[in-house]
C-alpha positions as CSV (number, residue, x, y, z in Angstrom):
1,X,143.1,140.6,107.0
2,X,144.9,137.4,107.1
3,X,143.6,135.3,110.0
4,X,146.8,133.5,112.2
5,X,147.0,130.1,111.9
6,X,149.8,128.2,113.2
7,X,152.6,126.1,111.2
8,X,152.0,128.5,108.2
9,X,148.1,128.1,107.9
10,X,147.8,131.6,106.9
11,X,150.4,131.4,104.0
12,X,149.0,128.2,102.6
13,X,145.3,129.7,102.6
14,X,146.4,132.7,101.0
15,X,147.9,129.9,98.2
16,X,145.0,128.4,97.8
17,X,142.9,131.2,97.6
18,X,144.9,132.5,94.7
19,X,145.0,129.2,92.8
20,X,141.4,129.4,92.7
21,X,141.4,132.8,91.2
22,X,143.5,132.2,88.9
23,X,142.0,129.0,87.6
24,X,138.1,131.0,87.9
25,X,140.0,133.6,85.7
26,X,141.7,131.3,83.3
27,X,138.2,129.3,82.7
28,X,136.4,132.8,82.2
29,X,139.1,134.1,79.3
30,X,138.8,130.5,77.6
31,X,135.1,130.5,77.5
32,X,135.2,134.4,76.4
33,X,137.7,132.8,73.2
34,X,135.1,129.4,73.0
35,X,132.2,131.8,72.2
36,X,134.0,133.3,69.5
37,X,134.1,130.1,67.6
38,X,131.5,129.3,65.0
39,X,129.2,126.9,65.5
40,X,130.7,124.3,63.5
41,X,134.2,124.7,65.1
42,X,132.4,124.7,69.0
43,X,130.8,121.2,67.6
44,X,133.8,119.5,66.5
45,X,136.0,120.6,69.9
46,X,136.4,117.6,71.9
47,X,134.0,116.4,74.6
48,X,136.2,117.2,77.4
49,X,137.0,121.0,76.5
50,X,133.2,121.2,75.7
51,X,131.9,119.7,79.5
52,X,135.0,122.6,80.7
53,X,133.4,125.2,78.8
54,X,129.8,124.2,80.4
55,X,131.7,124.4,84.3
56,X,133.3,127.5,83.4
57,X,129.8,129.5,82.4
58,X,127.8,127.6,84.9
59,X,130.5,129.1,87.5
60,X,130.1,132.8,86.0
61,X,126.4,132.6,86.7
62,X,125.6,134.4,89.8
63,X,123.2,133.3,92.4
64,X,121.8,135.7,94.8
65,X,122.4,134.1,98.0
66,X,122.6,136.8,100.3
67,X,125.6,136.2,103.0
68,X,127.4,139.8,104.1
69,X,126.5,141.3,100.8
70,X,128.2,138.6,99.0
71,X,127.0,136.3,95.7
72,X,127.7,132.7,96.6
73,X,127.9,129.6,94.7
74,X,124.9,126.8,95.5
75,X,125.4,122.7,95.8
76,X,123.2,122.9,92.8
77,X,125.9,124.0,90.5
78,X,128.0,121.0,91.4
79,X,125.4,119.0,90.8
80,X,124.1,120.4,87.3
81,X,127.4,119.9,85.9
82,X,127.3,116.7,86.8
83,X,123.7,116.3,85.3
84,X,125.1,117.6,82.0
85,X,126.7,114.6,81.2
86,X,124.5,111.6,83.3
87,X,123.5,109.4,80.7
88,X,120.5,107.4,81.6
89,X,120.0,105.1,78.5
90,X,119.4,101.3,79.7
91,X,117.8,98.9,82.1
92,X,117.5,99.2,86.0
93,X,115.9,96.7,88.1
94,X,113.9,98.4,90.8
95,X,115.4,96.2,93.3
96,X,112.9,94.2,96.1
97,X,114.1,94.6,99.9
98,X,114.3,91.1,101.5
99,X,113.2,90.7,104.8
100,X,113.4,88.1,107.1
101,X,110.9,86.1,108.7
102,X,111.1,88.7,111.5
103,X,110.7,91.5,108.6
104,X,113.9,92.7,109.8
105,X,115.7,93.7,106.9
106,X,117.9,91.0,105.0
107,X,121.1,92.6,103.9
108,X,122.7,89.2,103.7
109,X,119.8,87.9,101.1
110,X,120.2,91.6,99.0
111,X,124.0,91.2,99.0
112,X,123.4,87.9,97.9
113,X,121.1,89.6,95.2
114,X,123.1,91.8,93.8
115,X,125.9,89.7,93.4
116,X,123.8,88.1,91.0
117,X,122.9,91.7,89.0
118,X,126.7,92.7,88.7
119,X,126.4,89.5,86.1
120,X,123.4,90.9,83.8
121,X,124.1,94.2,82.1
122,X,122.0,96.6,83.6
123,X,122.9,100.5,83.6
124,X,122.2,100.6,87.3
125,X,119.9,99.6,89.9
126,X,116.8,101.4,91.3
127,X,116.9,101.1,95.4
128,X,113.7,102.3,97.0
129,X,111.5,102.6,94.6
130,X,107.8,101.3,94.8
131,X,108.8,97.6,94.1
132,X,111.4,98.2,97.4
133,X,108.3,98.9,99.6
134,X,110.0,102.2,100.6
135,X,106.6,103.1,102.1
136,X,107.0,100.4,104.9
137,X,110.5,101.4,105.8
138,X,111.7,104.1,108.6
139,X,114.3,106.6,106.5
140,X,117.1,104.9,108.5
141,X,116.6,101.4,106.7
142,X,116.0,103.2,103.8
143,X,119.6,104.9,103.6
144,X,121.1,102.0,105.2
145,X,119.9,99.8,102.1
146,X,121.0,102.4,100.1
147,X,124.8,102.1,101.8
148,X,124.3,98.5,101.6
149,X,123.7,98.4,97.4
150,X,127.1,101.0,96.9
151,X,129.2,98.9,98.6
152,X,128.5,96.0,96.2
153,X,127.5,98.0,93.1
154,X,130.1,98.0,90.4
155,X,131.7,101.4,90.2
156,X,130.7,101.6,86.6
157,X,126.9,101.0,87.4
158,X,124.5,103.9,88.1
159,X,122.9,104.0,91.9
160,X,119.2,105.6,91.8
161,X,117.8,105.9,95.1
162,X,114.4,106.9,95.9
163,X,114.1,110.1,98.1
164,X,110.7,111.0,97.7
165,X,108.4,112.0,100.6
166,X,105.2,113.7,101.2
167,X,106.7,117.0,102.6
168,X,109.3,118.9,100.3
169,X,110.7,119.7,103.3
170,X,111.6,115.6,104.5
171,X,112.4,114.9,100.7
172,X,115.4,117.7,100.5
173,X,117.0,116.0,103.5
174,X,115.9,112.4,102.7
175,X,117.9,113.4,99.2
176,X,121.1,115.1,101.1
177,X,121.3,111.6,103.0
178,X,121.1,109.2,100.2
179,X,123.5,111.5,98.2
180,X,125.6,111.1,101.2
181,X,124.8,107.0,101.1
182,X,126.4,106.7,98.0
183,X,123.7,107.5,95.2
184,X,124.8,108.7,92.2
185,X,120.8,110.5,91.2
186,X,117.6,110.2,93.2
187,X,114.2,109.4,92.2
188,X,111.3,111.7,93.3
189,X,108.3,110.5,93.4
190,X,105.0,112.9,93.8
191,X,103.5,113.6,97.0
192,X,100.0,112.5,96.9
193,X,98.7,112.5,100.2
194,X,96.6,115.9,99.8
195,X,96.5,114.9,96.0
196,X,93.8,117.4,95.4
197,X,95.9,120.1,96.1
198,X,98.9,118.9,94.2
199,X,98.5,120.6,91.1
200,X,101.3,121.7,88.5
201,X,101.8,124.9,90.7
202,X,102.7,123.0,93.8
203,X,104.6,120.3,92.1
204,X,106.6,122.5,90.5
205,X,107.5,124.1,93.4
206,X,108.1,120.8,95.1
207,X,110.4,119.7,92.7
208,X,112.2,122.7,92.1
209,X,113.3,123.2,95.9
210,X,114.8,119.3,96.1
211,X,116.2,120.0,93.0
212,X,118.1,123.1,93.7
213,X,119.1,121.4,97.3
214,X,120.4,118.2,95.8
215,X,124.2,117.7,95.4
216,X,123.0,114.7,92.6
217,X,120.5,115.1,89.9
218,X,117.3,114.4,90.4
219,X,114.6,112.0,88.3
220,X,110.9,112.5,88.4
221,X,108.7,109.6,88.9
222,X,104.9,109.4,88.1
223,X,103.4,106.6,89.3
224,X,99.5,107.2,89.2
225,X,98.9,103.3,89.7
226,X,99.9,103.9,93.6
227,X,99.8,107.8,93.8
228,X,96.7,108.2,92.2
229,X,98.4,111.2,90.8
230,X,99.9,112.0,87.3
231,X,102.5,114.6,87.0
232,X,100.8,117.0,84.6
233,X,102.4,117.2,81.5
234,X,103.1,121.7,81.8
235,X,105.3,120.4,84.9
236,X,107.2,118.3,83.5
237,X,108.0,120.2,80.3
238,X,108.5,123.1,82.9
239,X,110.6,120.9,85.0
240,X,112.9,119.8,82.1
241,X,114.2,123.0,81.8
242,X,115.9,122.9,85.4
243,X,119.5,122.0,84.8
244,X,119.3,119.5,87.9
245,X,116.6,117.6,86.7
246,X,117.6,115.0,83.9
247,X,114.4,112.7,83.5
248,X,111.4,111.6,84.2
249,X,110.4,107.7,85.0
250,X,106.9,107.6,83.7
251,X,105.0,104.3,84.7
252,X,101.5,105.3,83.5
253,X,101.7,103.2,80.5
254,X,100.4,105.9,78.3
255,X,102.3,105.8,75.5
256,X,101.0,108.9,73.6
257,X,101.8,110.6,76.9
258,X,105.6,109.8,76.8
259,X,105.9,110.2,72.9
260,X,104.4,113.9,73.9
261,X,106.8,114.5,76.6
262,X,109.6,113.4,74.9
263,X,108.6,115.7,71.8
264,X,107.8,119.0,74.3
265,X,111.3,118.4,75.8
266,X,113.7,117.5,72.7
267,X,114.9,121.0,73.0
268,X,116.4,120.1,76.8
269,X,118.9,117.2,77.4
270,X,115.7,115.3,79.2
271,X,115.3,111.8,79.2
272,X,112.3,109.5,79.8
273,X,112.6,105.8,81.1
274,X,109.6,103.6,81.1
275,X,107.9,102.4,84.1
276,X,107.4,98.9,83.1
277,X,108.1,96.1,80.7
278,X,105.1,95.9,79.7
279,X,105.5,98.9,77.2
280,X,109.0,98.6,76.6
281,X,109.1,98.4,73.1
282,X,106.3,101.3,72.4
283,X,108.0,103.4,75.1
284,X,111.2,103.0,72.7
285,X,109.5,103.8,69.6
286,X,108.5,107.0,71.1
287,X,111.9,108.1,72.3
288,X,112.5,106.6,75.4
289,X,115.9,105.6,76.2
290,X,115.4,103.2,78.6
291,X,113.2,101.4,81.7
292,X,113.1,100.7,84.8
293,X,111.2,97.6,85.1
294,X,110.2,94.9,88.1
295,X,110.7,92.1,85.8
296,X,114.2,92.8,85.3
297,X,114.5,91.5,89.0
298,X,113.6,88.2,87.6
299,X,114.2,88.0,83.8
300,X,117.1,90.6,83.6
301,X,119.0,89.3,80.7
302,X,116.0,88.8,78.9
303,X,114.8,93.0,79.3
304,X,118.9,94.3,78.2
305,X,118.1,91.9,75.3
306,X,115.1,93.7,74.6
307,X,117.1,96.8,74.8
308,X,119.4,95.9,72.8
309,X,117.0,94.8,69.8
310,X,115.2,98.0,69.7
311,X,118.2,100.5,70.1
312,X,120.0,98.3,67.1
313,X,116.2,98.4,65.2
314,X,115.5,94.8,65.0
315,X,111.8,95.5,65.4
316,X,110.4,92.1,64.5
317,X,112.9,90.0,67.0
318,X,111.9,92.8,69.5
319,X,107.9,92.6,69.1
320,X,108.1,88.8,69.1
321,X,110.5,88.9,72.8
322,X,108.0,91.9,73.9
323,X,104.5,89.5,73.7
324,X,105.9,87.2,75.8
325,X,106.7,89.5,78.7
326,X,103.7,91.5,79.0
327,X,101.8,88.3,81.0
328,X,104.2,87.8,83.4
329,X,105.0,91.5,83.8
330,X,101.4,92.0,84.5
331,X,101.4,89.7,86.8
332,X,104.3,91.0,89.0
333,X,102.8,94.3,88.7
334,X,99.4,95.6,88.6
335,X,97.8,91.8,88.9
336,X,99.7,90.4,91.9
337,X,102.2,93.3,93.1
338,X,105.6,93.1,95.0
339,X,104.4,89.6,96.6
340,X,104.4,88.0,93.0
341,X,107.7,90.0,92.2
342,X,109.3,88.5,95.4
343,X,107.5,84.7,94.7
344,X,109.0,85.0,90.9
345,X,112.4,85.7,92.4
346,X,112.8,82.7,94.6
347,X,111.8,80.6,91.8
348,X,114.9,82.3,89.3
349,X,117.2,81.7,91.9
350,X,116.9,85.0,93.9
351,X,116.4,85.9,97.5
352,X,112.8,87.5,97.3
353,X,111.9,87.0,100.9
354,X,108.5,87.7,102.7
355,X,106.9,91.0,102.6
356,X,106.5,93.8,105.5
357,X,103.0,93.5,106.9
358,X,100.4,94.2,105.9
359,X,101.5,93.3,102.4
360,X,100.5,89.3,102.3
361,X,102.2,86.5,100.7
362,X,100.3,84.9,97.7
363,X,97.6,82.7,98.2
364,X,97.5,79.1,96.5
365,X,95.0,80.2,94.0
366,X,97.4,83.2,92.9
367,X,100.6,81.2,92.9
368,X,99.1,79.1,90.8
369,X,98.3,81.9,88.3
370,X,101.3,83.6,88.8
371,X,102.9,80.1,87.7
372,X,100.9,79.8,84.7
373,X,101.8,83.5,83.2
374,X,105.7,82.1,83.2
375,X,104.9,79.0,82.0
376,X,102.4,79.4,79.1
377,X,105.1,82.3,77.8
378,X,108.1,79.7,77.9
379,X,109.8,81.1,80.8
380,X,109.8,78.3,83.6
């Protein structure tokens, strides 16, 4: 029985349902005809046709969520369709979060940085990653920073937002908020407080539940220097088969591992991003598609140039540039960390700002060492 609605609402409701049924039937019939084509003809079909058929097959796939005996679709189906066409290739700065002298988030300083980043050919920005000091921000602050970036970011740039938390439940909830705030994709770090119990079984269950519930595609994040935990290879391979998990940011720096991940996941539409500028060229050599590099906050055009050289196969020029980036990259990451990154940003015309306690500013000796690492390589 159609519920009574004022103003012809019942007729509108019936019309919408009928239209949806007609569209679904047409998609299913077209998909059946599409499958009858030879592999060669299917490959020659326009991208728009192939994507439409992918959506049809995903719609027809049953998802067993019991609700009054009916089968329902989940938001992950919509996200998986988006994931199927998401290209991560390129360079992303994991942007810093500026703070005022009182340690409040400096949104004006952040917006100033965003205006400058908009002139650099980045693929997008990573917001609330490790260099954004996300462990020191409240959940509301993390979401508000993403909103600020979304307002300023050009439409053709990807916004990758960090949504990882220690519990699966909290990660699912924050992922939903990040998507609502404008994230195109979420970056989910490995939970690590109980690292002794974070084996492949626990991590596969964690990331699967997050990806199942996420309205946007998911990128895995392995950063053992901060978490003391490397996402196991077998877990990455297993998770690469999930339709809503599109890639991995690997900050460990083990090139053989990156190459093996690319090799073991080549049957999937799975993309690996190098997590540091120090091994970006090497990562490209073994099949990575881009990088999330702290140094890009300071030397963004140079990192984009290194990407261009690698992609175009100009390896000798890439080698020379890569070598000049190794020492400054080490200085703003493993040696001196976020305080050094923010100091270098100030030297290069960006707003670094203070760190939030307990992180401390650089000592005079550390500042001098940082300057030497940049000047000796011709950057200052």
